[in-house]
C-alpha positions as CSV (number, residue, x, y, z in Angstrom):
1,M,78.0,33.0,101.0
2,P,76.1,33.8,104.2
3,R,72.6,35.3,103.8
4,R,72.0,38.8,105.0
5,Q,69.1,39.1,107.4
6,N,66.8,42.0,106.9
7,T,65.6,43.6,110.1
8,L,61.8,43.6,110.5
9,Q,60.1,46.9,110.6
10,T,57.8,47.8,113.4
11,P,54.3,48.9,112.3
12,G,54.3,52.5,111.0
13,E,58.1,52.6,110.8
14,R,59.3,53.8,107.4
15,P,62.8,53.1,106.2
16,K,64.8,55.7,104.4
17,L,66.1,54.3,101.1
18,R,69.4,55.4,99.6
19,G,69.7,57.6,96.6
20,G,67.2,60.2,97.8
21,S,64.2,57.9,97.6
22,S,61.3,59.0,99.7
23,H,60.1,57.1,102.7
24,R,57.9,54.2,101.7
25,H,55.6,51.7,103.3
26,R,57.2,48.3,103.1
27,V,55.4,45.0,102.5
28,K,56.7,41.5,103.1
29,L,57.7,39.6,99.9
30,S,58.9,36.0,99.9
31,T,59.9,34.5,96.6
32,T,62.6,32.7,94.7
33,V,64.6,34.2,91.8
34,A,66.9,32.9,89.1
35,A,70.4,32.3,90.4
36,E,71.9,35.0,88.1
37,N,69.4,37.6,89.4
38,H,70.3,36.7,93.0
39,A,74.0,37.1,92.1
40,F,73.2,40.5,90.5
41,L,71.4,41.7,93.6
42,E,74.2,40.4,95.9
43,S,76.7,42.3,93.7
44,M,74.7,45.5,94.3
45,I,75.2,44.9,98.0
46,R,78.9,44.1,97.7
47,A,79.4,47.3,95.6
48,R,77.5,49.3,98.3
49,R,74.8,50.4,95.9
50,A,72.3,48.8,98.3
51,A,72.6,48.0,102.0
52,T,70.2,45.1,102.0
53,M,68.7,42.5,99.6
54,A,65.3,44.3,99.9
55,E,66.9,47.6,99.0
56,A,68.7,46.0,96.0
57,V,65.3,44.6,94.8
58,D,63.7,48.1,95.2
59,L,66.5,49.7,93.2
60,A,66.3,47.2,90.4
61,V,62.5,47.5,90.2
62,E,62.7,51.3,90.3
63,R,65.2,51.2,87.4
64,L,62.9,48.9,85.4
65,R,59.9,51.2,86.1
66,R,61.9,54.2,84.9
67,I,62.9,52.4,81.7
68,E,59.3,51.3,81.0
69,S,58.0,54.9,81.8
70,R,60.6,56.3,79.4
71,S,59.5,53.8,76.7
72,R,55.8,54.8,77.1
73,L,56.7,58.5,76.9
74,E,58.8,57.9,73.7
75,A,55.9,56.0,72.1
76,A,53.4,58.7,73.1
77,T,55.7,61.4,71.7
78,A,56.1,59.5,68.4
79,R,52.3,59.1,68.1
80,Y,51.8,62.8,68.9
81,F,54.2,63.9,66.1
82,A,52.9,61.2,63.6
83,D,49.3,62.5,64.1
84,L,50.1,66.2,63.6
85,S,48.5,67.9,60.6
86,D,50.7,70.1,58.4
87,E,49.3,73.2,60.0
88,E,50.0,71.8,63.5
89,R,53.5,70.8,62.5
90,I,54.3,74.3,61.2
91,E,53.0,75.8,64.5
92,D,55.0,73.2,66.5
93,D,58.2,74.0,64.5
94,G,57.7,77.7,65.3
95,L,57.3,76.9,69.0
96,V,60.5,74.8,68.9
97,E,62.4,77.6,67.3
98,R,61.3,80.1,70.0
99,L,62.1,77.7,72.8
100,T,65.5,77.0,71.4
101,V,66.3,80.7,71.2
102,G,65.0,81.3,74.7
103,A,67.0,78.4,76.2
104,R,70.3,79.4,74.8
105,G,72.8,80.0,77.6
106,I,71.1,77.7,80.0
107,D,73.3,74.9,81.3
108,V,70.8,72.2,82.2
109,D,73.6,70.2,83.9
110,L,73.9,73.0,86.5
111,E,70.2,73.5,87.0
112,P,68.7,71.9,90.1
């Protein structure tokens, strides 16, 4: 399969990434990857989820960062609840109840 050539950026030029990603400063990265990872990145390009190999790598790394971020948040949340005193737990339960009542009728899928 022919390799796709990435166009070089001129200094100060900021590419616009797909998926609503903000403009980013790009740095040159030259490396080798496992064959199955290369095939996965190429499949992202063929499926038009990414326009270039660089964009496919960016998207894959962004996904991994979100997963790791979510894991850290879940661990911190679990620690928070595990460390609550009985009094704090009762107060928290009351807050949850008030928020639940207040949020009824909100369709979060329709909210921006």
